[in-house]
SETORTI-618014 format. One record per residue (C-alpha): residue in one letter; x, y, z; residue number from 1. Coordinates in steps of 0.1 Angstrom, whole numbers, plus 2048, in hexadecimal, padded with zeros to 3 digits. Example, Ala and Ser with C-alpha at 12.3 -4.5 7.8 and 13.67 -1.06 7.14 Angstrom:
atom res:A&x:87B&y:7D3&z:84E&n:1
atom res:S&x:889&y:7F5&z:847&n:2
% end
This chain:
atom res:M&x:767&y:7D9&z:7CB&n:1
atom res:H&x:781&y:7F5&z:7C9&n:2
atom res:I&x:77C&y:815&z:7B5&n:3
atom res:G&x:79F&y:818&z:7A8&n:4
atom res:H&x:7C4&y:814&z:7B0&n:5
atom res:V&x:7D7&y:834&z:7BA&n:6
atom res:G&x:7FC&y:838&z:7C0&n:7
atom res:I&x:80A&y:852&z:7D8&n:8
atom res:V&x:82E&y:85C&z:7D5&n:9
atom res:G&x:83B&y:869&z:7F7&n:10
atom res:A&x:830&y:85D&z:819&n:11
atom res:G&x:82F&y:87F&z:82B&n:12
atom res:M&x:811&y:891&z:83A&n:13
atom res:A&x:802&y:898&z:818&n:14
atom res:G&x:806&y:874&z:80C&n:15
atom res:A&x:7F9&y:866&z:82C&n:16
atom res:V&x:7D9&y:87B&z:82B&n:17
atom res:A&x:7D3&y:874&z:806&n:18
atom res:A&x:7D8&y:84E&z:80B&n:19
atom res:H&x:7C2&y:84D&z:82A&n:20
atom res:N&x:7A6&y:860&z:818&n:21
atom res:L&x:7A8&y:84A&z:7F8&n:22
atom res:V&x:7A7&y:829&z:80C&n:23
atom res:K&x:788&y:836&z:81E&n:24
atom res:A&x:779&y:83E&z:7FC&n:25
atom res:G&x:77E&y:81A&z:7F0&n:26
atom res:F&x:79E&y:81E&z:7DB&n:27
atom res:V&x:7BC&y:806&z:7DB&n:28
atom res:V&x:7DA&y:81B&z:7E4&n:29
atom res:T&x:800&y:815&z:7E0&n:30
atom res:V&x:817&y:82C&z:7F2&n:31
atom res:I&x:83B&y:82F&z:7E6&n:32
atom res:E&x:856&y:840&z:7FB&n:33
atom res:K&x:87B&y:842&z:7F4&n:34
atom res:E&x:885&y:845&z:819&n:35
atom res:P&x:886&y:828&z:832&n:36
atom res:Q&x:86A&y:838&z:846&n:37
atom res:C&x:84B&y:84B&z:83F&n:38
atom res:G&x:844&y:86E&z:84C&n:39
atom res:G&x:856&y:885&z:833&n:40
atom res:R&x:861&y:8A3&z:847&n:41
atom res:A&x:84E&y:896&z:865&n:42
atom res:R&x:86B&y:881&z:871&n:43
atom res:S&x:86F&y:874&z:894&n:44
atom res:T&x:887&y:85D&z:8A6&n:45
atom res:L&x:889&y:84E&z:8C9&n:46
atom res:V&x:8A2&y:85C&z:8E2&n:47
atom res:N&x:8AD&y:840&z:8FA&n:48
atom res:G&x:8B4&y:848&z:91E&n:49
atom res:A&x:8A5&y:845&z:941&n:50
atom res:L&x:885&y:853&z:932&n:51
atom res:P&x:884&y:84C&z:90D&n:52
atom res:F&x:871&y:865&z:8F7&n:53
atom res:F&x:86D&y:86E&z:8D2&n:54
atom res:Q&x:87F&y:88C&z:8C2&n:55
atom res:D&x:873&y:89D&z:8A3&n:56
atom res:H&x:88B&y:8A6&z:887&n:57
atom res:G&x:873&y:8BB&z:872&n:58
atom res:G&x:851&y:8CB&z:87A&n:59
atom res:Q&x:845&y:8C4&z:89D&n:60
atom res:F&x:826&y:8D9&z:8A6&n:61
atom res:I&x:802&y:8D0&z:89E&n:62
atom res:L&x:7EA&y:8ED&z:89F&n:63
atom res:D&x:7C4&y:8EB&z:8A5&n:64
atom res:H&x:7BC&y:8FA&z:883&n:65
atom res:Y&x:7CE&y:8DE&z:870&n:66
atom res:E&x:7AB&y:8D2&z:865&n:67
atom res:D&x:7B7&y:8B5&z:850&n:68
atom res:V&x:7D1&y:8A9&z:869&n:69
atom res:M&x:7BB&y:8A8&z:888&n:70
atom res:P&x:7A1&y:890&z:879&n:71
atom res:L&x:7BD&y:879&z:86E&n:72
atom res:I&x:7CB&y:879&z:892&n:73
atom res:K&x:7A8&y:871&z:8A0&n:74
atom res:E&x:79E&y:857&z:885&n:75
atom res:T&x:7BF&y:844&z:889&n:76
atom res:G&x:7BC&y:841&z:8AF&n:77
atom res:I&x:7DA&y:856&z:8B9&n:78
atom res:A&x:7C8&y:874&z:8C8&n:79
atom res:D&x:7D3&y:869&z:8EB&n:80
atom res:D&x:7F8&y:86E&z:8E0&n:81
atom res:M&x:7F1&y:893&z:8DA&n:82
atom res:I&x:7FF&y:8AA&z:8F5&n:83
atom res:E&x:7F6&y:8CF&z:8F8&n:84
atom res:I&x:816&y:8E2&z:8FF&n:85
atom res:E&x:81C&y:8FD&z:919&n:86
atom res:P&x:812&y:920&z:90E&n:87
atom res:Y&x:833&y:92F&z:919&n:88
atom res:T&x:84E&y:93C&z:902&n:89
atom res:A&x:86D&y:951&z:908&n:90
atom res:T&x:87B&y:96C&z:8F3&n:91
atom res:F&x:89E&y:97A&z:8F7&n:92
atom res:R&x:8A3&y:9A0&z:8FA&n:93
atom res:G&x:8C1&y:9B3&z:908&n:94
atom res:D&x:8D1&y:99C&z:921&n:95
atom res:R&x:8B7&y:981&z:929&n:96
atom res:F&x:899&y:96D&z:91D&n:97
atom res:R&x:877&y:97C&z:924&n:98
atom res:R&x:85D&y:963&z:92D&n:99
atom res:I&x:83D&y:967&z:91A&n:100
atom res:N&x:81B&y:956&z:91D&n:101
atom res:R&x:80C&y:955&z:8F9&n:102
atom res:K&x:7E9&y:952&z:909&n:103
atom res:N&x:7EF&y:972&z:91D&n:104
atom res:S&x:7FB&y:990&z:908&n:105
atom res:G&x:800&y:9A3&z:928&n:106
atom res:T&x:820&y:991&z:92E&n:107
atom res:V&x:82F&y:9A4&z:911&n:108
atom res:Y&x:82A&y:9C4&z:926&n:109
atom res:S&x:835&y:9B5&z:947&n:110
atom res:E&x:855&y:9A6&z:939&n:111
atom res:E&x:85D&y:9C6&z:926&n:112
atom res:L&x:863&y:9B3&z:906&n:113
atom res:V&x:859&y:9D2&z:8F1&n:114
atom res:S&x:851&y:9F6&z:8FA&n:115
atom res:P&x:82C&y:A00&z:902&n:116
atom res:R&x:82B&y:A14&z:8E2&n:117
atom res:A&x:836&y:9F6&z:8CE&n:118
atom res:C&x:81C&y:9E0&z:8E0&n:119
atom res:S&x:801&y:9F8&z:8D7&n:120
atom res:Q&x:80B&y:9F8&z:8B2&n:121
atom res:V&x:80C&y:9D2&z:8B1&n:122
atom res:E&x:7EA&y:9CE&z:8C2&n:123
atom res:N&x:7DA&y:9E6&z:8A9&n:124
atom res:A&x:7E9&y:9D5&z:88B&n:125
atom res:Y&x:7E1&y:9B3&z:899&n:126
atom res:R&x:7BC&y:9BB&z:89F&n:127
atom res:H&x:7B8&y:9CA&z:87C&n:128
atom res:M&x:7C8&y:9AC&z:86B&n:129
atom res:A&x:7B6&y:992&z:881&n:130
atom res:Q&x:794&y:9A1&z:874&n:131
atom res:R&x:7A0&y:99C&z:850&n:132
atom res:V&x:7AC&y:978&z:853&n:133
atom res:G&x:792&y:96A&z:86B&n:134
atom res:G&x:77E&y:956&z:851&n:135
atom res:L&x:79A&y:94A&z:83B&n:136
atom res:D&x:7A3&y:925&z:839&n:137
atom res:P&x:7C5&y:922&z:84B&n:138
atom res:N&x:7CE&y:903&z:837&n:139
atom res:R&x:7C5&y:90E&z:814&n:140
atom res:Y&x:7E0&y:925&z:806&n:141
atom res:T&x:7CB&y:930&z:7E8&n:142
atom res:A&x:7B1&y:940&z:800&n:143
atom res:W&x:7C9&y:95B&z:809&n:144
atom res:Y&x:7CC&y:96E&z:7E8&n:145
atom res:E&x:7C4&y:990&z:7F9&n:146
atom res:F&x:7E7&y:98E&z:80A&n:147
atom res:D&x:7FB&y:984&z:7EB&n:148
atom res:N&x:80D&y:9A6&z:7EA&n:149
atom res:G&x:82D&y:9AD&z:7FC&n:150
atom res:S&x:844&y:99A&z:813&n:151
atom res:A&x:83D&y:98F&z:837&n:152
atom res:D&x:85A&y:9A4&z:843&n:153
atom res:W&x:84C&y:9C3&z:832&n:154
atom res:W&x:82A&y:9BE&z:841&n:155
atom res:F&x:836&y:9B9&z:864&n:156
atom res:R&x:84D&y:9D7&z:863&n:157
atom res:R&x:833&y:9ED&z:855&n:158
atom res:S&x:817&y:9E1&z:86C&n:159
atom res:Y&x:829&y:9D8&z:88C&n:160
atom res:G&x:845&y:9F1&z:88A&n:161
atom res:E&x:86A&y:9E9&z:88C&n:162
atom res:E&x:86A&y:9DF&z:8B0&n:163
atom res:G&x:84A&y:9CA&z:8AE&n:164
atom res:A&x:856&y:9B9&z:88F&n:165
atom res:A&x:878&y:9B1&z:89E&n:166
atom res:Y&x:86D&y:9A3&z:8BF&n:167
atom res:L&x:849&y:997&z:8BB&n:168
atom res:A&x:847&y:98C&z:897&n:169
atom res:E&x:868&y:981&z:889&n:170
atom res:P&x:872&y:966&z:8A2&n:171
atom res:V&x:84F&y:958&z:8A4&n:172
atom res:F&x:84D&y:957&z:87E&n:173
atom res:N&x:86E&y:944&z:87C&n:174
atom res:G&x:863&y:92B&z:896&n:175
atom res:L&x:841&y:924&z:885&n:176
atom res:F&x:84D&y:922&z:861&n:177
atom res:F&x:871&y:917&z:862&n:178
atom res:H&x:874&y:935&z:84A&n:179
atom res:A&x:885&y:957&z:84C&n:180
atom res:M&x:86C&y:973&z:84C&n:181
atom res:Q&x:87E&y:988&z:833&n:182
atom res:Y&x:87A&y:96D&z:818&n:183
atom res:A&x:855&y:965&z:81E&n:184
atom res:P&x:836&y:973&z:80E&n:185
atom res:E&x:81C&y:989&z:821&n:186
atom res:I&x:804&y:96C&z:821&n:187
atom res:Y&x:819&y:95B&z:83B&n:188
atom res:A&x:816&y:97A&z:851&n:189
atom res:A&x:7F0&y:979&z:84D&n:190
atom res:W&x:7F0&y:954&z:855&n:191
atom res:M&x:804&y:959&z:875&n:192
atom res:I&x:7EC&y:974&z:881&n:193
atom res:S&x:7CE&y:95E&z:87A&n:194
atom res:H&x:7DE&y:942&z:88E&n:195
atom res:L&x:7E4&y:95A&z:8AC&n:196
atom res:A&x:7C1&y:968&z:8A9&n:197
atom res:R&x:7B1&y:945&z:8AB&n:198
atom res:R&x:7C6&y:93E&z:8CB&n:199
atom res:D&x:7CE&y:91B&z:8BD&n:200
atom res:R&x:7DC&y:902&z:8D5&n:201
atom res:W&x:7FD&y:8F3&z:8CC&n:202
atom res:H&x:802&y:8CD&z:8CF&n:203
atom res:I&x:81E&y:8B5&z:8CB&n:204
atom res:M&x:81C&y:88F&z:8C7&n:205
atom res:R&x:829&y:878&z:8E2&n:206
atom res:R&x:839&y:861&z:8C8&n:207
atom res:G&x:844&y:87E&z:8B2&n:208
atom res:T&x:832&y:88D&z:893&n:209
atom res:Q&x:83D&y:870&z:87E&n:210
atom res:S&x:823&y:85C&z:890&n:211
atom res:I&x:807&y:86F&z:87D&n:212
atom res:P&x:810&y:864&z:85A&n:213
atom res:E&x:819&y:842&z:867&n:214
atom res:A&x:7F6&y:83F&z:876&n:215
atom res:G&x:7E6&y:84C&z:856&n:216
atom res:L&x:7F7&y:831&z:841&n:217
atom res:R&x:7ED&y:814&z:857&n:218
atom res:C&x:7CE&y:80F&z:841&n:219
atom res:V&x:7E3&y:80C&z:822&n:220
atom res:R&x:7EC&y:7E8&z:81A&n:221
atom res:D&x:808&y:7F0&z:801&n:222
atom res:V&x:822&y:809&z:80F&n:223
atom res:R&x:844&y:806&z:7FE&n:224
atom res:L&x:860&y:816&z:811&n:225
atom res:N&x:884&y:818&z:804&n:226
atom res:T&x:876&y:81A&z:7E1&n:227
atom res:P&x:881&y:838&z:7CC&n:228
atom res:V&x:86B&y:840&z:7AE&n:229
atom res:L&x:87E&y:843&z:78E&n:230
atom res:E&x:862&y:850&z:777&n:231
atom res:I&x:83E&y:85B&z:778&n:232
atom res:G&x:82D&y:85C&z:756&n:233
atom res:I&x:80D&y:853&z:743&n:234
atom res:G&x:80A&y:830&z:734&n:235
atom res:A&x:7F0&y:81E&z:720&n:236
atom res:E&x:7CB&y:828&z:723&n:237
atom res:G&x:7D5&y:848&z:735&n:238
atom res:K&x:7E1&y:834&z:754&n:239
atom res:A&x:7FB&y:843&z:76B&n:240
atom res:L&x:81D&y:831&z:767&n:241
atom res:V&x:833&y:830&z:786&n:242
atom res:R&x:855&y:81F&z:781&n:243
atom res:T&x:86C&y:814&z:79D&n:244
atom res:A&x:88C&y:7FF&z:79B&n:245
atom res:D&x:878&y:7DF&z:7A1&n:246
atom res:E&x:858&y:7E4&z:78C&n:247
atom res:T&x:841&y:7FB&z:779&n:248
atom res:L&x:81F&y:801&z:787&n:249
atom res:M&x:801&y:80A&z:771&n:250
atom res:L&x:7E9&y:81E&z:787&n:251
atom res:D&x:7C8&y:831&z:782&n:252
atom res:A&x:7D8&y:850&z:791&n:253
atom res:V&x:7F6&y:85B&z:7A5&n:254
atom res:I&x:7FB&y:877&z:7BE&n:255
atom res:V&x:81E&y:885&z:7C1&n:256
atom res:T&x:825&y:895&z:7E3&n:257
atom res:I&x:84B&y:898&z:7E2&n:258
atom res:P&x:85B&y:8BB&z:7DE&n:259
atom res:P&x:859&y:8C8&z:7BA&n:260
atom res:P&x:87E&y:8C9&z:7B5&n:261
atom res:E&x:87E&y:8A3&z:7BA&n:262
atom res:A&x:85E&y:89E&z:7A7&n:263
atom res:A&x:86A&y:8B2&z:789&n:264
atom res:G&x:885&y:898&z:783&n:265
atom res:I&x:86D&y:87A&z:782&n:266
atom res:I&x:84C&y:886&z:773&n:267
atom res:S&x:850&y:881&z:74E&n:268
atom res:A&x:82E&y:88D&z:743&n:269
atom res:P&x:822&y:8AA&z:758&n:270
atom res:T&x:805&y:8C1&z:74C&n:271
atom res:V&x:80F&y:8E3&z:740&n:272
atom res:R&x:805&y:8F3&z:761&n:273
atom res:Q&x:817&y:8D8&z:775&n:274
atom res:K&x:837&y:8DC&z:761&n:275
atom res:L&x:836&y:902&z:768&n:276
atom res:F&x:830&y:8FB&z:78D&n:277
atom res:L&x:84C&y:8E2&z:790&n:278
atom res:K&x:864&y:8F9&z:77E&n:279
atom res:N&x:85D&y:917&z:793&n:280
atom res:T&x:85B&y:908&z:7B6&n:281
atom res:H&x:87C&y:90A&z:7C9&n:282
atom res:Y&x:884&y:903&z:7ED&n:283
atom res:W&x:897&y:910&z:80B&n:284
atom res:S&x:8AD&y:8F8&z:81E&n:285
atom res:T&x:8AB&y:8F2&z:844&n:286
atom res:I&x:8C3&y:8E1&z:85C&n:287
atom res:V&x:8B3&y:8D4&z:87C&n:288
atom res:I&x:8C9&y:8D0&z:89A&n:289
atom res:N&x:8BE&y:8BD&z:8B9&n:290
atom res:L&x:8D4&y:8C2&z:8D8&n:291
atom res:L&x:8CE&y:8A9&z:8F4&n:292
atom res:L&x:8D8&y:8B7&z:916&n:293
atom res:S&x:8DF&y:8A4&z:936&n:294
atom res:S&x:8C9&y:8BC&z:94B&n:295
atom res:R&x:8B2&y:8DA&z:947&n:296
atom res:L&x:8BF&y:8FC&z:93F&n:297
atom res:S&x:8C5&y:912&z:95E&n:298
atom res:D&x:8B3&y:931&z:951&n:299
atom res:P&x:892&y:934&z:965&n:300
atom res:N&x:882&y:947&z:948&n:301
atom res:L&x:885&y:927&z:933&n:302
atom res:N&x:873&y:911&z:94C&n:303
atom res:N&x:855&y:900&z:93B&n:304
atom res:A&x:85A&y:915&z:91C&n:305
atom res:A&x:852&y:902&z:8FD&n:306
atom res:M&x:864&y:91A&z:8E6&n:307
atom res:A&x:880&y:934&z:8EA&n:308
atom res:M&x:886&y:94E&z:8D0&n:309
atom res:I&x:8A5&y:964&z:8C8&n:310
atom res:P&x:89B&y:981&z:8B2&n:311
atom res:A&x:8B1&y:98C&z:895&n:312
atom res:E&x:8B9&y:9AC&z:8A8&n:313
atom res:E&x:8CA&y:997&z:8C3&n:314
atom res:R&x:8DB&y:97D&z:8AE&n:315
atom res:C&x:8E7&y:994&z:892&n:316
atom res:F&x:90C&y:98F&z:89B&n:317
atom res:F&x:909&y:969&z:89D&n:318
atom res:H&x:905&y:95B&z:879&n:319
atom res:N&x:8FE&y:937&z:884&n:320
atom res:C&x:8E6&y:93F&z:8A0&n:321
atom res:P&x:8C2&y:931&z:89C&n:322
atom res:A&x:8A4&y:948&z:89E&n:323
atom res:A&x:891&y:930&z:8B5&n:324
atom res:F&x:895&y:910&z:8C8&n:325
atom res:S&x:87C&y:8F8&z:8D9&n:326
atom res:L&x:880&y:8E9&z:8FB&n:327
atom res:E&x:872&y:8C6&z:900&n:328
atom res:S&x:86C&y:8CB&z:925&n:329
atom res:G&x:853&y:8E7&z:91C&n:330
atom res:K&x:83E&y:8D0&z:907&n:331
atom res:H&x:830&y:8BB&z:924&n:332
atom res:K&x:847&y:89E&z:919&n:333
atom res:A&x:852&y:886&z:935&n:334
atom res:I&x:877&y:888&z:92E&n:335
atom res:G&x:884&y:888&z:952&n:336
atom res:A&x:8A1&y:89F&z:95B&n:337
atom res:Q&x:8AF&y:8A0&z:938&n:338
atom res:E&x:8A7&y:8BA&z:91E&n:339
atom res:L&x:8A5&y:8BB&z:8F8&n:340
atom res:L&x:8AB&y:8DC&z:8E7&n:341
atom res:G&x:89F&y:8DB&z:8C3&n:342
atom res:T&x:8A8&y:8F6&z:8AA&n:343
atom res:H&x:8AF&y:8FD&z:886&n:344
atom res:L&x:8C2&y:912&z:86D&n:345
atom res:M&x:8AF&y:91E&z:84F&n:346
atom res:S&x:8B2&y:930&z:82E&n:347
atom res:H&x:8D5&y:93D&z:826&n:348
atom res:S&x:8E4&y:931&z:847&n:349
atom res:A&x:8D9&y:90D&z:83F&n:350
atom res:E&x:8E4&y:90E&z:81B&n:351
atom res:R&x:906&y:91B&z:826&n:352
atom res:L&x:90C&y:8FE&z:83E&n:353
atom res:M&x:8F8&y:8E2&z:82C&n:354
atom res:Q&x:917&y:8D0&z:81E&n:355
atom res:E&x:92C&y:8D4&z:83E&n:356
atom res:P&x:932&y:8B6&z:855&n:357
atom res:D&x:91B&y:8B2&z:873&n:358
atom res:D&x:936&y:8BC&z:88C&n:359
atom res:I&x:93D&y:8DD&z:87A&n:360
atom res:I&x:917&y:8E5&z:87A&n:361
atom res:A&x:914&y:8DC&z:89F&n:362
atom res:Q&x:932&y:8F0&z:8AA&n:363
atom res:A&x:926&y:90F&z:897&n:364
atom res:V&x:903&y:90E&z:8A5&n:365
atom res:I&x:90D&y:905&z:8C9&n:366
atom res:K&x:927&y:921&z:8C9&n:367
atom res:D&x:90E&y:93B&z:8C0&n:368
atom res:L&x:8F1&y:92E&z:8D4&n:369
atom res:A&x:907&y:92D&z:8F3&n:370
atom res:H&x:906&y:953&z:8F4&n:371
atom res:F&x:8E1&y:950&z:8FD&n:372
atom res:V&x:8E1&y:930&z:911&n:373
atom res:P&x:904&y:92F&z:920&n:374
atom res:D&x:8FF&y:90E&z:934&n:375
atom res:M&x:8F4&y:8FA&z:916&n:376
atom res:P&x:917&y:8EF&z:909&n:377
atom res:H&x:920&y:8E1&z:92C&n:378
atom res:K&x:900&y:8CC&z:92D&n:379
atom res:L&x:902&y:8C0&z:909&n:380
atom res:R&x:900&y:89A&z:906&n:381
atom res:D&x:8F9&y:893&z:8E2&n:382
atom res:V&x:8F2&y:8A5&z:8C1&n:383
atom res:H&x:8DC&y:899&z:8A4&n:384
atom res:I&x:8DC&y:8AC&z:883&n:385
atom res:T&x:8C2&y:8A8&z:867&n:386
atom res:R&x:8C6&y:8B9&z:845&n:387
atom res:W&x:8A8&y:8C3&z:831&n:388
atom res:P&x:8B5&y:8CF&z:80F&n:389
atom res:L&x:890&y:8D4&z:804&n:390
atom res:A&x:880&y:8E1&z:823&n:391
atom res:I&x:869&y:8FF&z:81C&n:392
atom res:P&x:85C&y:90A&z:7FA&n:393
atom res:K&x:868&y:92D&z:7EF&n:394
atom res:R&x:84A&y:944&z:7EA&n:395
atom res:S&x:849&y:966&z:7DA&n:396
atom res:P&x:82D&y:980&z:7D9&n:397
atom res:G&x:816&y:97B&z:7BB&n:398
atom res:E&x:819&y:955&z:7B9&n:399
atom res:L&x:7F7&y:94D&z:7C8&n:400
atom res:L&x:7E4&y:952&z:7A8&n:401
atom res:E&x:7FA&y:939&z:796&n:402
atom res:L&x:7F5&y:920&z:7B2&n:403
atom res:T&x:7CF&y:925&z:7B1&n:404
atom res:R&x:7D0&y:91E&z:78B&n:405
atom res:F&x:7E5&y:8FF&z:793&n:406
atom res:W&x:7CA&y:8F0&z:7A9&n:407
atom res:W&x:7AE&y:8FA&z:790&n:408
atom res:D&x:7C1&y:8E8&z:775&n:409
atom res:Q&x:7C5&y:8C9&z:78A&n:410
atom res:E&x:7A0&y:8C8&z:791&n:411
atom res:I&x:798&y:8C6&z:76B&n:412
atom res:Q&x:7B6&y:8B5&z:75D&n:413
atom res:T&x:7B4&y:893&z:74B&n:414
atom res:S&x:7D8&y:88A&z:755&n:415
atom res:P&x:7D9&y:86F&z:771&n:416
atom res:I&x:7F7&y:880&z:782&n:417
atom res:Y&x:7EF&y:898&z:79F&n:418
atom res:I&x:807&y:8AD&z:7B4&n:419
atom res:A&x:802&y:8B5&z:7D9&n:420
atom res:G&x:817&y:8BD&z:7F7&n:421
atom res:D&x:820&y:8DC&z:80B&n:422
atom res:S&x:82D&y:8ED&z:7EB&n:423
atom res:T&x:809&y:8EF&z:7DF&n:424
atom res:S&x:7FC&y:8FF&z:7FF&n:425
atom res:F&x:809&y:90D&z:820&n:426
atom res:P&x:82B&y:8FE&z:82B&n:427
atom res:T&x:81C&y:8EF&z:84A&n:428
atom res:F&x:80E&y:8CD&z:854&n:429
atom res:G&x:7EC&y:8DC&z:850&n:430
atom res:G&x:7F3&y:8E8&z:82D&n:431
atom res:A&x:803&y:8C7&z:822&n:432
atom res:A&x:7E5&y:8B4&z:830&n:433
atom res:W&x:7CD&y:8CB&z:81E&n:434
atom res:S&x:7DE&y:8C5&z:7FD&n:435
atom res:G&x:7DE&y:89F&z:801&n:436
atom res:K&x:7B9&y:8A0&z:809&n:437
atom res:K&x:7B2&y:8B7&z:7EB&n:438
atom res:A&x:7C4&y:8A1&z:7D3&n:439
atom res:S&x:7B3&y:882&z:7E0&n:440
atom res:N&x:791&y:892&z:7DD&n:441
atom res:I&x:798&y:89C&z:7B9&n:442
atom res:I&x:7A0&y:878&z:7B1&n:443
atom res:A&x:782&y:86A&z:7C4&n:444
atom res:K&x:76B&y:883&z:7B2&n:445
atom res:R&x:77A&y:879&z:790&n:446
atom res:F&x:775&y:854&z:795&n:447
atom res:C&x:752&y:856&z:7A5&n:448
atom res:R&x:741&y:86A&z:78A&n:449
% end
């Protein structure tokens, strides 16, 4: 006998974790997704060739501390698809990439990425911050109220100094968050330090990150793809009403995991706190560009590097140059002699080009990137562009208290409509998964009283 019938709008990481938890708890679950595939911003496609492999078009890295993603991977039997990536990165300075081992800070000295004085300042700031953040939950945004003050850019420049912020913080930050450091809150800086302090391993999925929500939804009997939701409201007897083009569902509860700008247009009966949250949550855009190359790049400093970074100080004259790019050969993927260079434009750069045709975007990025990897255009075989108009929630200092109240309100509300997703926590797979688990636990507790 089932406990209740819960609908989940959105089949991304938050929706998959929520659905998986509710099915385990004995609920009947219906998942509704407007896209033809599940995954949300964890989207992957197969690249055909002599050695086929999956390319990611959104987030791609899974970190050890994603405590609500890792159990899902293990419980669904896809742990063997996880691959730990190489610890090597490369950062451009002056006239070349400097090869850095993120597990060996000494390579920052040996490669002369920053001066000894800057290194000393960075190490002191890092140790001080690592002590402060050591016990905080890296997936629960509301645990980080102590750092809800200034911007990430302000904190790094004050603590690391100008040189350390430019070459050791800014490019890594952009690669981790798909987010420009100058538009991010200090909480993100503290989170990045905690991640480095824990020495988390980085993983990718052999079949792409989309395979995680796909696996999480296998236990759900009713998954409806290609089904846009037209309205979410409250019907008779306090039931949740979910209307699509084909039918109207009456459910015991519904979890909405799609971005708030989309949710605001379909939730007709939000609570006062939800209405405020939906109104005030805005997003940055991101454009993901995957460049398939016929062979590896010739720069030896990029061999086995999973990530390459181009600091703002070096790319300041190139308005369409990405801050970072990943290299598939550095992720232990068996892709043969070919290479996949994955990169992205974010914030104002992405918004400026969002409406341009694919060929204009590709030409702009390739032209600027060629200044740093000159042999890339000659090896280019194919380009795949993915637009994410709602990629990363915009956050400002002082918002954490309101987000804390938002979750408190959802825990005690009588409304059957709940909101989750990365907009309600950290903008990472771990944050999205935490929010899905949190919302599902609230519902389970409500129905099991």
